[in-house]
mmCIF file of the N, C-alpha and C atoms, coordinates in Angstrom:
data_MODEL
# 
_entry.id   MODEL 
# 
loop_
_atom_site.group_PDB 
_atom_site.id 
_atom_site.type_symbol 
_atom_site.label_atom_id 
_atom_site.label_alt_id 
_atom_site.label_comp_id 
_atom_site.label_asym_id 
_atom_site.label_entity_id 
_atom_site.label_seq_id 
_atom_site.pdbx_PDB_ins_code 
_atom_site.Cartn_x 
_atom_site.Cartn_y 
_atom_site.Cartn_z 
_atom_site.occupancy 
_atom_site.B_iso_or_equiv 
_atom_site.pdbx_formal_charge 
_atom_site.auth_seq_id 
_atom_site.auth_comp_id 
_atom_site.auth_asym_id 
_atom_site.auth_atom_id 
_atom_site.pdbx_PDB_model_num 
ATOM 1   N N  . MET A 1 1  ? 0.837   -1.170 0.000   1.00 0.00 ? 1  MET A N  1 
ATOM 2   C CA . MET A 1 1  ? 0.000   0.000  0.000   1.00 0.00 ? 1  MET A CA 1 
ATOM 3   C C  . MET A 1 1  ? 0.891   1.246  0.000   1.00 0.00 ? 1  MET A C  1 
ATOM 4   N N  . LYS A 1 2  ? 0.603   2.181  -0.877  1.00 0.00 ? 2  LYS A N  1 
ATOM 5   C CA . LYS A 1 2  ? 1.346   3.434  -0.951  1.00 0.00 ? 2  LYS A CA 1 
ATOM 6   C C  . LYS A 1 2  ? 0.482   4.545  -0.384  1.00 0.00 ? 2  LYS A C  1 
ATOM 7   N N  . ILE A 1 3  ? 1.098   5.403  0.378   1.00 0.00 ? 3  ILE A N  1 
ATOM 8   C CA . ILE A 1 3  ? 0.393   6.534  0.977   1.00 0.00 ? 3  ILE A CA 1 
ATOM 9   C C  . ILE A 1 3  ? 1.107   7.808  0.556   1.00 0.00 ? 3  ILE A C  1 
ATOM 10  N N  . ALA A 1 4  ? 0.341   8.764  0.108   1.00 0.00 ? 4  ALA A N  1 
ATOM 11  C CA . ALA A 1 4  ? 0.915   10.047 -0.297  1.00 0.00 ? 4  ALA A CA 1 
ATOM 12  C C  . ALA A 1 4  ? 1.019   10.958 0.917   1.00 0.00 ? 4  ALA A C  1 
ATOM 13  N N  . ALA A 1 5  ? 2.122   11.628 1.032   1.00 0.00 ? 5  ALA A N  1 
ATOM 14  C CA . ALA A 1 5  ? 2.290   12.620 2.088   1.00 0.00 ? 5  ALA A CA 1 
ATOM 15  C C  . ALA A 1 5  ? 1.922   13.981 1.521   1.00 0.00 ? 5  ALA A C  1 
ATOM 16  N N  . THR A 1 6  ? 1.199   14.742 2.294   1.00 0.00 ? 6  THR A N  1 
ATOM 17  C CA . THR A 1 6  ? 0.810   16.078 1.843   1.00 0.00 ? 6  THR A CA 1 
ATOM 18  C C  . THR A 1 6  ? 1.203   17.099 2.894   1.00 0.00 ? 6  THR A C  1 
ATOM 19  N N  . ARG A 1 7  ? 1.177   18.331 2.496   1.00 0.00 ? 7  ARG A N  1 
ATOM 20  C CA . ARG A 1 7  ? 1.481   19.427 3.400   1.00 0.00 ? 7  ARG A CA 1 
ATOM 21  C C  . ARG A 1 7  ? 0.439   20.507 3.157   1.00 0.00 ? 7  ARG A C  1 
ATOM 22  N N  . LEU A 1 8  ? -0.132  21.026 4.220   1.00 0.00 ? 8  LEU A N  1 
ATOM 23  C CA . LEU A 1 8  ? -1.113  22.100 4.092   1.00 0.00 ? 8  LEU A CA 1 
ATOM 24  C C  . LEU A 1 8  ? -0.386  23.430 4.062   1.00 0.00 ? 8  LEU A C  1 
ATOM 25  N N  . MET A 1 9  ? -0.721  24.228 3.065   1.00 0.00 ? 9  MET A N  1 
ATOM 26  C CA . MET A 1 9  ? -0.126  25.539 2.928   1.00 0.00 ? 9  MET A CA 1 
ATOM 27  C C  . MET A 1 9  ? -1.253  26.547 2.762   1.00 0.00 ? 9  MET A C  1 
ATOM 28  N N  . PRO A 1 10 ? -1.216  27.638 3.511   1.00 0.00 ? 10 PRO A N  1 
ATOM 29  C CA . PRO A 1 10 ? -2.260  28.639 3.342   1.00 0.00 ? 10 PRO A CA 1 
ATOM 30  C C  . PRO A 1 10 ? -2.166  29.302 1.974   1.00 0.00 ? 10 PRO A C  1 
ATOM 31  N N  . LEU A 1 11 ? -3.275  29.385 1.288   1.00 0.00 ? 11 LEU A N  1 
ATOM 32  C CA . LEU A 1 11 ? -3.330  30.058 -0.003  1.00 0.00 ? 11 LEU A CA 1 
ATOM 33  C C  . LEU A 1 11 ? -4.331  31.202 0.120   1.00 0.00 ? 11 LEU A C  1 
ATOM 34  N N  . HIS A 1 12 ? -3.884  32.367 -0.177  1.00 0.00 ? 12 HIS A N  1 
ATOM 35  C CA . HIS A 1 12 ? -4.717  33.554 -0.025  1.00 0.00 ? 12 HIS A CA 1 
ATOM 36  C C  . HIS A 1 12 ? -4.944  34.217 -1.374  1.00 0.00 ? 12 HIS A C  1 
ATOM 37  N N  . SER A 1 13 ? -5.943  35.070 -1.406  1.00 0.00 ? 13 SER A N  1 
ATOM 38  C CA . SER A 1 13 ? -6.151  35.860 -2.614  1.00 0.00 ? 13 SER A CA 1 
ATOM 39  C C  . SER A 1 13 ? -5.042  36.909 -2.693  1.00 0.00 ? 13 SER A C  1 
ATOM 40  N N  . GLY A 1 14 ? -4.905  37.488 -3.832  1.00 0.00 ? 14 GLY A N  1 
ATOM 41  C CA . GLY A 1 14 ? -3.834  38.446 -4.072  1.00 0.00 ? 14 GLY A CA 1 
ATOM 42  C C  . GLY A 1 14 ? -2.864  37.867 -5.074  1.00 0.00 ? 14 GLY A C  1 
ATOM 43  N N  . LYS A 1 15 ? -1.931  38.649 -5.524  1.00 0.00 ? 15 LYS A N  1 
ATOM 44  C CA . LYS A 1 15 ? -0.942  38.207 -6.498  1.00 0.00 ? 15 LYS A CA 1 
ATOM 45  C C  . LYS A 1 15 ? -1.603  37.537 -7.694  1.00 0.00 ? 15 LYS A C  1 
ATOM 46  N N  . GLY A 1 16 ? -2.696  38.109 -8.188  1.00 0.00 ? 16 GLY A N  1 
ATOM 47  C CA . GLY A 1 16 ? -3.381  37.562 -9.353  1.00 0.00 ? 16 GLY A CA 1 
ATOM 48  C C  . GLY A 1 16 ? -4.367  36.452 -9.030  1.00 0.00 ? 16 GLY A C  1 
ATOM 49  N N  . ARG A 1 17 ? -4.554  36.150 -7.739  1.00 0.00 ? 17 ARG A N  1 
ATOM 50  C CA . ARG A 1 17 ? -5.487  35.097 -7.330  1.00 0.00 ? 17 ARG A CA 1 
ATOM 51  C C  . ARG A 1 17 ? -6.701  35.732 -6.670  1.00 0.00 ? 17 ARG A C  1 
ATOM 52  N N  . THR A 1 18 ? -7.844  35.107 -6.856  1.00 0.00 ? 18 THR A N  1 
ATOM 53  C CA . THR A 1 18 ? -9.049  35.530 -6.160  1.00 0.00 ? 18 THR A CA 1 
ATOM 54  C C  . THR A 1 18 ? -9.491  34.398 -5.258  1.00 0.00 ? 18 THR A C  1 
ATOM 55  N N  . VAL A 1 19 ? -10.352 34.703 -4.295  1.00 0.00 ? 19 VAL A N  1 
ATOM 56  C CA . VAL A 1 19 ? -10.873 33.681 -3.394  1.00 0.00 ? 19 VAL A CA 1 
ATOM 57  C C  . VAL A 1 19 ? -11.553 32.579 -4.200  1.00 0.00 ? 19 VAL A C  1 
ATOM 58  N N  . ALA A 1 20 ? -12.211 32.950 -5.280  1.00 0.00 ? 20 ALA A N  1 
ATOM 59  C CA . ALA A 1 20 ? -12.940 31.970 -6.086  1.00 0.00 ? 20 ALA A CA 1 
ATOM 60  C C  . ALA A 1 20 ? -12.024 31.058 -6.887  1.00 0.00 ? 20 ALA A C  1 
ATOM 61  N N  . ASN A 1 21 ? -10.868 31.547 -7.348  1.00 0.00 ? 21 ASN A N  1 
ATOM 62  C CA . ASN A 1 21 ? -10.049 30.685 -8.202  1.00 0.00 ? 21 ASN A CA 1 
ATOM 63  C C  . ASN A 1 21 ? -8.930  29.957 -7.485  1.00 0.00 ? 21 ASN A C  1 
ATOM 64  N N  . VAL A 1 22 ? -8.663  30.256 -6.220  1.00 0.00 ? 22 VAL A N  1 
ATOM 65  C CA . VAL A 1 22 ? -7.610  29.546 -5.494  1.00 0.00 ? 22 VAL A CA 1 
ATOM 66  C C  . VAL A 1 22 ? -7.938  28.052 -5.374  1.00 0.00 ? 22 VAL A C  1 
ATOM 67  N N  . PRO A 1 23 ? -9.133  27.642 -4.895  1.00 0.00 ? 23 PRO A N  1 
ATOM 68  C CA . PRO A 1 23 ? -9.409  26.197 -4.823  1.00 0.00 ? 23 PRO A CA 1 
ATOM 69  C C  . PRO A 1 23 ? -9.362  25.517 -6.193  1.00 0.00 ? 23 PRO A C  1 
ATOM 70  N N  . ASP A 1 24 ? -9.831  26.199 -7.223  1.00 0.00 ? 24 ASP A N  1 
ATOM 71  C CA . ASP A 1 24 ? -9.828  25.628 -8.568  1.00 0.00 ? 24 ASP A CA 1 
ATOM 72  C C  . ASP A 1 24 ? -8.401  25.367 -9.045  1.00 0.00 ? 24 ASP A C  1 
ATOM 73  N N  . ARG A 1 25 ? -7.522  26.321 -8.833  1.00 0.00 ? 25 ARG A N  1 
ATOM 74  C CA . ARG A 1 25 ? -6.134  26.154 -9.258  1.00 0.00 ? 25 ARG A CA 1 
ATOM 75  C C  . ARG A 1 25 ? -5.443  25.048 -8.474  1.00 0.00 ? 25 ARG A C  1 
ATOM 76  N N  . VAL A 1 26 ? -5.742  24.947 -7.186  1.00 0.00 ? 26 VAL A N  1 
ATOM 77  C CA . VAL A 1 26 ? -5.119  23.914 -6.360  1.00 0.00 ? 26 VAL A CA 1 
ATOM 78  C C  . VAL A 1 26 ? -5.605  22.531 -6.779  1.00 0.00 ? 26 VAL A C  1 
ATOM 79  N N  . THR A 1 27 ? -6.911  22.357 -6.952  1.00 0.00 ? 27 THR A N  1 
ATOM 80  C CA . THR A 1 27 ? -7.412  21.039 -7.347  1.00 0.00 ? 27 THR A CA 1 
ATOM 81  C C  . THR A 1 27 ? -6.936  20.665 -8.746  1.00 0.00 ? 27 THR A C  1 
ATOM 82  N N  . ASP A 1 28 ? -6.843  21.629 -9.648  1.00 0.00 ? 28 ASP A N  1 
ATOM 83  C CA . ASP A 1 28 ? -6.286  21.336 -10.975 1.00 0.00 ? 28 ASP A CA 1 
ATOM 84  C C  . ASP A 1 28 ? -4.855  20.822 -10.854 1.00 0.00 ? 28 ASP A C  1 
ATOM 85  N N  . TYR A 1 29 ? -4.078  21.434 -9.976  1.00 0.00 ? 29 TYR A N  1 
ATOM 86  C CA . TYR A 1 29 ? -2.688  21.028 -9.806  1.00 0.00 ? 29 TYR A CA 1 
ATOM 87  C C  . TYR A 1 29 ? -2.590  19.610 -9.238  1.00 0.00 ? 29 TYR A C  1 
ATOM 88  N N  . VAL A 1 30 ? -3.345  19.317 -8.170  1.00 0.00 ? 30 VAL A N  1 
ATOM 89  C CA . VAL A 1 30 ? -3.216  18.005 -7.530  1.00 0.00 ? 30 VAL A CA 1 
ATOM 90  C C  . VAL A 1 30 ? -3.883  16.891 -8.319  1.00 0.00 ? 30 VAL A C  1 
ATOM 91  N N  . GLU A 1 31 ? -4.781  17.233 -9.238  1.00 0.00 ? 31 GLU A N  1 
ATOM 92  C CA . GLU A 1 31 ? -5.427  16.221 -10.073 1.00 0.00 ? 31 GLU A CA 1 
ATOM 93  C C  . GLU A 1 31 ? -4.712  16.026 -11.404 1.00 0.00 ? 31 GLU A C  1 
ATOM 94  N N  . ASN A 1 32 ? -3.549  16.604 -11.561 1.00 0.00 ? 32 ASN A N  1 
ATOM 95  C CA . ASN A 1 32 ? -2.780  16.516 -12.809 1.00 0.00 ? 32 ASN A CA 1 
ATOM 96  C C  . ASN A 1 32 ? -2.665  15.058 -13.248 1.00 0.00 ? 32 ASN A C  1 
ATOM 97  N N  . PRO A 1 33 ? -3.187  14.708 -14.430 1.00 0.00 ? 33 PRO A N  1 
ATOM 98  C CA . PRO A 1 33 ? -3.141  13.320 -14.901 1.00 0.00 ? 33 PRO A CA 1 
ATOM 99  C C  . PRO A 1 33 ? -1.735  12.738 -14.973 1.00 0.00 ? 33 PRO A C  1 
ATOM 100 N N  . GLU A 1 34 ? -0.738  13.574 -15.220 1.00 0.00 ? 34 GLU A N  1 
ATOM 101 C CA . GLU A 1 34 ? 0.644   13.083 -15.282 1.00 0.00 ? 34 GLU A CA 1 
ATOM 102 C C  . GLU A 1 34 ? 1.155   12.646 -13.910 1.00 0.00 ? 34 GLU A C  1 
ATOM 103 N N  . LYS A 1 35 ? 0.557   13.184 -12.847 1.00 0.00 ? 35 LYS A N  1 
ATOM 104 C CA . LYS A 1 35 ? 1.005   12.874 -11.494 1.00 0.00 ? 35 LYS A CA 1 
ATOM 105 C C  . LYS A 1 35 ? 0.085   11.877 -10.793 1.00 0.00 ? 35 LYS A C  1 
ATOM 106 N N  . THR A 1 36 ? -1.061  11.579 -11.400 1.00 0.00 ? 36 THR A N  1 
ATOM 107 C CA . THR A 1 36 ? -2.055  10.740 -10.721 1.00 0.00 ? 36 THR A CA 1 
ATOM 108 C C  . THR A 1 36 ? -2.411  9.496  -11.519 1.00 0.00 ? 36 THR A C  1 
ATOM 109 N N  . ASN A 1 37 ? -1.489  9.060  -12.353 1.00 0.00 ? 37 ASN A N  1 
ATOM 110 C CA . ASN A 1 37 ? -1.732  7.864  -13.161 1.00 0.00 ? 37 ASN A CA 1 
ATOM 111 C C  . ASN A 1 37 ? -3.023  8.015  -13.970 1.00 0.00 ? 37 ASN A C  1 
ATOM 112 N N  . GLY A 1 38 ? -3.145  9.144  -14.640 1.00 0.00 ? 38 GLY A N  1 
ATOM 113 C CA . GLY A 1 38 ? -4.319  9.404  -15.467 1.00 0.00 ? 38 GLY A CA 1 
ATOM 114 C C  . GLY A 1 38 ? -5.588  9.631  -14.664 1.00 0.00 ? 38 GLY A C  1 
ATOM 115 N N  . GLY A 1 39 ? -5.438  10.041 -13.403 1.00 0.00 ? 39 GLY A N  1 
ATOM 116 C CA . GLY A 1 39 ? -6.599  10.279 -12.541 1.00 0.00 ? 39 GLY A CA 1 
ATOM 117 C C  . GLY A 1 39 ? -6.976  9.087  -11.679 1.00 0.00 ? 39 GLY A C  1 
ATOM 118 N N  . ASP A 1 40 ? -6.319  7.946  -11.879 1.00 0.00 ? 40 ASP A N  1 
ATOM 119 C CA . ASP A 1 40 ? -6.619  6.753  -11.088 1.00 0.00 ? 40 ASP A CA 1 
ATOM 120 C C  . ASP A 1 40 ? -6.327  6.932  -9.604  1.00 0.00 ? 40 ASP A C  1 
ATOM 121 N N  . LEU A 1 41 ? -5.425  7.825  -9.260  1.00 0.00 ? 41 LEU A N  1 
ATOM 122 C CA . LEU A 1 41 ? -5.036  8.013  -7.867  1.00 0.00 ? 41 LEU A CA 1 
ATOM 123 C C  . LEU A 1 41 ? -5.816  9.127  -7.175  1.00 0.00 ? 41 LEU A C  1 
ATOM 124 N N  . VAL A 1 42 ? -6.805  9.691  -7.847  1.00 0.00 ? 42 VAL A N  1 
ATOM 125 C CA . VAL A 1 42 ? -7.605  10.773 -7.269  1.00 0.00 ? 42 VAL A CA 1 
ATOM 126 C C  . VAL A 1 42 ? -8.820  10.183 -6.571  1.00 0.00 ? 42 VAL A C  1 
ATOM 127 N N  . THR A 1 43 ? -8.926  10.452 -5.282  1.00 0.00 ? 43 THR A N  1 
ATOM 128 C CA . THR A 1 43 ? -10.092 10.035 -4.507  1.00 0.00 ? 43 THR A CA 1 
ATOM 129 C C  . THR A 1 43 ? -10.548 11.219 -3.672  1.00 0.00 ? 43 THR A C  1 
ATOM 130 N N  . ALA A 1 44 ? -11.667 11.078 -3.036  1.00 0.00 ? 44 ALA A N  1 
ATOM 131 C CA . ALA A 1 44 ? -12.191 12.157 -2.208  1.00 0.00 ? 44 ALA A CA 1 
ATOM 132 C C  . ALA A 1 44 ? -12.904 11.574 -1.000  1.00 0.00 ? 44 ALA A C  1 
ATOM 133 N N  . TYR A 1 45 ? -13.010 12.377 0.022   1.00 0.00 ? 45 TYR A N  1 
ATOM 134 C CA . TYR A 1 45 ? -13.733 11.997 1.229   1.00 0.00 ? 45 TYR A CA 1 
ATOM 135 C C  . TYR A 1 45 ? -14.786 13.062 1.499   1.00 0.00 ? 45 TYR A C  1 
ATOM 136 N N  . GLN A 1 46 ? -16.014 12.677 1.459   1.00 0.00 ? 46 GLN A N  1 
ATOM 137 C CA . GLN A 1 46 ? -17.170 13.535 1.725   1.00 0.00 ? 46 GLN A CA 1 
ATOM 138 C C  . GLN A 1 46 ? -17.251 14.743 0.784   1.00 0.00 ? 46 GLN A C  1 
ATOM 139 N N  . CYS A 1 47 ? -16.783 14.561 -0.425  1.00 0.00 ? 47 CYS A N  1 
ATOM 140 C CA . CYS A 1 47 ? -16.990 15.567 -1.463  1.00 0.00 ? 47 CYS A CA 1 
ATOM 141 C C  . CYS A 1 47 ? -16.843 14.881 -2.811  1.00 0.00 ? 47 CYS A C  1 
ATOM 142 N N  . ASN A 1 48 ? -17.337 15.523 -3.832  1.00 0.00 ? 48 ASN A N  1 
ATOM 143 C CA . ASN A 1 48 ? -17.261 15.001 -5.193  1.00 0.00 ? 48 ASN A CA 1 
ATOM 144 C C  . ASN A 1 48 ? -16.000 15.573 -5.843  1.00 0.00 ? 48 ASN A C  1 
ATOM 145 N N  . PRO A 1 49 ? -15.042 14.730 -6.214  1.00 0.00 ? 49 PRO A N  1 
ATOM 146 C CA . PRO A 1 49 ? -13.799 15.277 -6.773  1.00 0.00 ? 49 PRO A CA 1 
ATOM 147 C C  . PRO A 1 49 ? -14.008 16.120 -8.027  1.00 0.00 ? 49 PRO A C  1 
ATOM 148 N N  . ALA A 1 50 ? -15.064 15.870 -8.763  1.00 0.00 ? 50 ALA A N  1 
ATOM 149 C CA . ALA A 1 50 ? -15.312 16.644 -9.987  1.00 0.00 ? 50 ALA A CA 1 
ATOM 150 C C  . ALA A 1 50 ? -15.673 18.101 -9.684  1.00 0.00 ? 50 ALA A C  1 
ATOM 151 N N  . ILE A 1 51 ? -16.255 18.338 -8.520  1.00 0.00 ? 51 ILE A N  1 
ATOM 152 C CA . ILE A 1 51 ? -16.653 19.707 -8.163  1.00 0.00 ? 51 ILE A CA 1 
ATOM 153 C C  . ILE A 1 51 ? -16.128 20.102 -6.784  1.00 0.00 ? 51 ILE A C  1 
ATOM 154 N N  . ALA A 1 52 ? -15.041 19.492 -6.341  1.00 0.00 ? 52 ALA A N  1 
ATOM 155 C CA . ALA A 1 52 ? -14.500 19.762 -5.009  1.00 0.00 ? 52 ALA A CA 1 
ATOM 156 C C  . ALA A 1 52 ? -14.190 21.244 -4.810  1.00 0.00 ? 52 ALA A C  1 
ATOM 157 N N  . ASP A 1 53 ? -13.630 21.902 -5.814  1.00 0.00 ? 53 ASP A N  1 
ATOM 158 C CA . ASP A 1 53 ? -13.310 23.318 -5.675  1.00 0.00 ? 53 ASP A CA 1 
ATOM 159 C C  . ASP A 1 53 ? -14.552 24.148 -5.395  1.00 0.00 ? 53 ASP A C  1 
ATOM 160 N N  . GLN A 1 54 ? -15.664 23.829 -6.054  1.00 0.00 ? 54 GLN A N  1 
ATOM 161 C CA . GLN A 1 54 ? -16.921 24.539 -5.823  1.00 0.00 ? 54 GLN A CA 1 
ATOM 162 C C  . GLN A 1 54 ? -17.464 24.247 -4.424  1.00 0.00 ? 54 GLN A C  1 
ATOM 163 N N  . GLU A 1 55 ? -17.312 22.999 -3.971  1.00 0.00 ? 55 GLU A N  1 
ATOM 164 C CA . GLU A 1 55 ? -17.772 22.638 -2.626  1.00 0.00 ? 55 GLU A CA 1 
ATOM 165 C C  . GLU A 1 55 ? -16.945 23.352 -1.560  1.00 0.00 ? 55 GLU A C  1 
ATOM 166 N N  . PHE A 1 56 ? -15.632 23.468 -1.768  1.00 0.00 ? 56 PHE A N  1 
ATOM 167 C CA . PHE A 1 56 ? -14.798 24.196 -0.822  1.00 0.00 ? 56 PHE A CA 1 
ATOM 168 C C  . PHE A 1 56 ? -15.204 25.665 -0.750  1.00 0.00 ? 56 PHE A C  1 
ATOM 169 N N  . LEU A 1 57 ? -15.451 26.276 -1.897  1.00 0.00 ? 57 LEU A N  1 
ATOM 170 C CA . LEU A 1 57 ? -15.856 27.674 -1.929  1.00 0.00 ? 57 LEU A CA 1 
ATOM 171 C C  . LEU A 1 57 ? -17.211 27.861 -1.256  1.00 0.00 ? 57 LEU A C  1 
ATOM 172 N N  . PHE A 1 58 ? -18.142 26.922 -1.476  1.00 0.00 ? 58 PHE A N  1 
ATOM 173 C CA . PHE A 1 58 ? -19.447 26.977 -0.820  1.00 0.00 ? 58 PHE A CA 1 
ATOM 174 C C  . PHE A 1 58 ? -19.282 26.901 0.696   1.00 0.00 ? 58 PHE A C  1 
ATOM 175 N N  . SER A 1 59 ? -18.418 26.007 1.169   1.00 0.00 ? 59 SER A N  1 
ATOM 176 C CA . SER A 1 59 ? -18.168 25.886 2.606   1.00 0.00 ? 59 SER A CA 1 
ATOM 177 C C  . SER A 1 59 ? -17.587 27.168 3.173   1.00 0.00 ? 59 SER A C  1 
ATOM 178 N N  . LYS A 1 60 ? -16.687 27.794 2.424   1.00 0.00 ? 60 LYS A N  1 
ATOM 179 C CA . LYS A 1 60 ? -16.107 29.062 2.872   1.00 0.00 ? 60 LYS A CA 1 
ATOM 180 C C  . LYS A 1 60 ? -17.179 30.140 2.972   1.00 0.00 ? 60 LYS A C  1 
ATOM 181 N N  . ARG A 1 61 ? -18.073 30.183 2.006   1.00 0.00 ? 61 ARG A N  1 
ATOM 182 C CA . ARG A 1 61 ? -19.155 31.177 2.048   1.00 0.00 ? 61 ARG A CA 1 
ATOM 183 C C  . ARG A 1 61 ? -20.101 30.917 3.212   1.00 0.00 ? 61 ARG A C  1 
ATOM 184 N N  . GLN A 1 62 ? -20.388 29.642 3.499   1.00 0.00 ? 62 GLN A N  1 
ATOM 185 C CA . GLN A 1 62 ? -21.226 29.305 4.651   1.00 0.00 ? 62 GLN A CA 1 
ATOM 186 C C  . GLN A 1 62 ? -20.550 29.761 5.940   1.00 0.00 ? 62 GLN A C  1 
ATOM 187 N N  . TYR A 1 63 ? -19.264 29.496 6.073   1.00 0.00 ? 63 TYR A N  1 
ATOM 188 C CA . TYR A 1 63 ? -18.508 29.907 7.256   1.00 0.00 ? 63 TYR A CA 1 
ATOM 189 C C  . TYR A 1 63 ? -18.569 31.423 7.432   1.00 0.00 ? 63 TYR A C  1 
ATOM 190 N N  . THR A 1 64 ? -18.353 32.150 6.336   1.00 0.00 ? 64 THR A N  1 
ATOM 191 C CA . THR A 1 64 ? -18.400 33.611 6.396   1.00 0.00 ? 64 THR A CA 1 
ATOM 192 C C  . THR A 1 64 ? -19.783 34.100 6.805   1.00 0.00 ? 64 THR A C  1 
ATOM 193 N N  . ALA A 1 65 ? -20.837 33.492 6.262   1.00 0.00 ? 65 ALA A N  1 
ATOM 194 C CA . ALA A 1 65 ? -22.205 33.900 6.593   1.00 0.00 ? 65 ALA A CA 1 
ATOM 195 C C  . ALA A 1 65 ? -22.528 33.641 8.059   1.00 0.00 ? 65 ALA A C  1 
ATOM 196 N N  . ILE A 1 66 ? -22.039 32.542 8.586   1.00 0.00 ? 66 ILE A N  1 
ATOM 197 C CA . ILE A 1 66 ? -22.336 32.180 9.975   1.00 0.00 ? 66 ILE A CA 1 
ATOM 198 C C  . ILE A 1 66 ? -21.518 33.003 10.963  1.00 0.00 ? 66 ILE A C  1 
ATOM 199 N N  . THR A 1 67 ? -20.238 33.199 10.677  1.00 0.00 ? 67 THR A N  1 
ATOM 200 C CA . THR A 1 67 ? -19.341 33.834 11.629  1.00 0.00 ? 67 THR A CA 1 
ATOM 201 C C  . THR A 1 67 ? -19.063 35.299 11.351  1.00 0.00 ? 67 THR A C  1 
ATOM 202 N N  . GLY A 1 68 ? -19.262 35.737 10.102  1.00 0.00 ? 68 GLY A N  1 
ATOM 203 C CA . GLY A 1 68 ? -18.908 37.098 9.742   1.00 0.00 ? 68 GLY A CA 1 
ATOM 204 C C  . GLY A 1 68 ? -17.402 37.275 9.553   1.00 0.00 ? 68 GLY A C  1 
ATOM 205 N N  . ARG A 1 69 ? -16.651 36.178 9.669   1.00 0.00 ? 69 ARG A N  1 
ATOM 206 C CA . ARG A 1 69 ? -15.189 36.222 9.516   1.00 0.00 ? 69 ARG A CA 1 
ATOM 207 C C  . ARG A 1 69 ? -14.813 35.719 8.131   1.00 0.00 ? 69 ARG A C  1 
ATOM 208 N N  . GLY A 1 70 ? -13.703 36.207 7.622   1.00 0.00 ? 70 GLY A N  1 
ATOM 209 C CA . GLY A 1 70 ? -13.186 35.703 6.352   1.00 0.00 ? 70 GLY A CA 1 
ATOM 210 C C  . GLY A 1 70 ? -13.786 36.374 5.137   1.00 0.00 ? 70 GLY A C  1 
ATOM 211 N N  . ALA A 1 71 ? -14.522 37.450 5.303   1.00 0.00 ? 71 ALA A N  1 
ATOM 212 C CA . ALA A 1 71 ? -15.177 38.098 4.173   1.00 0.00 ? 71 ALA A CA 1 
ATOM 213 C C  . ALA A 1 71 ? -14.219 38.973 3.365   1.00 0.00 ? 71 ALA A C  1 
ATOM 214 N N  . GLU A 1 72 ? -13.059 39.323 3.939   1.00 0.00 ? 72 GLU A N  1 
ATOM 215 C CA . GLU A 1 72 ? -12.131 40.177 3.201   1.00 0.00 ? 72 GLU A CA 1 
ATOM 216 C C  . GLU A 1 72 ? -11.628 39.489 1.955   1.00 0.00 ? 72 GLU A C  1 
ATOM 217 N N  . GLY A 1 73 ? -11.478 40.226 0.913   1.00 0.00 ? 73 GLY A N  1 
ATOM 218 C CA . GLY A 1 73 ? -10.967 39.688 -0.347  1.00 0.00 ? 73 GLY A CA 1 
ATOM 219 C C  . GLY A 1 73 ? -12.006 39.018 -1.219  1.00 0.00 ? 73 GLY A C  1 
ATOM 220 N N  . GLN A 1 74 ? -13.258 39.057 -0.821  1.00 0.00 ? 74 GLN A N  1 
ATOM 221 C CA . GLN A 1 74 ? -14.301 38.404 -1.637  1.00 0.00 ? 74 GLN A CA 1 
ATOM 222 C C  . GLN A 1 74 ? -15.036 39.426 -2.449  1.00 0.00 ? 74 GLN A C  1 
# 
């Protein structure tokens, strides 16, 4: 069994990035067919990998609506 090691890095808007396109760019990078055996190594937990970036953005908007925090840059 092979396990991939990952590292969490904060990604913020700015430098040509928006809150909406940061998750999209990250998921595009990690789902790269050249790095994932043509997508065979892409799995997800409690989200749909095809729309994971949209689900992450939706969760962020829910968090902002509930807490009032994180609204900057949107």
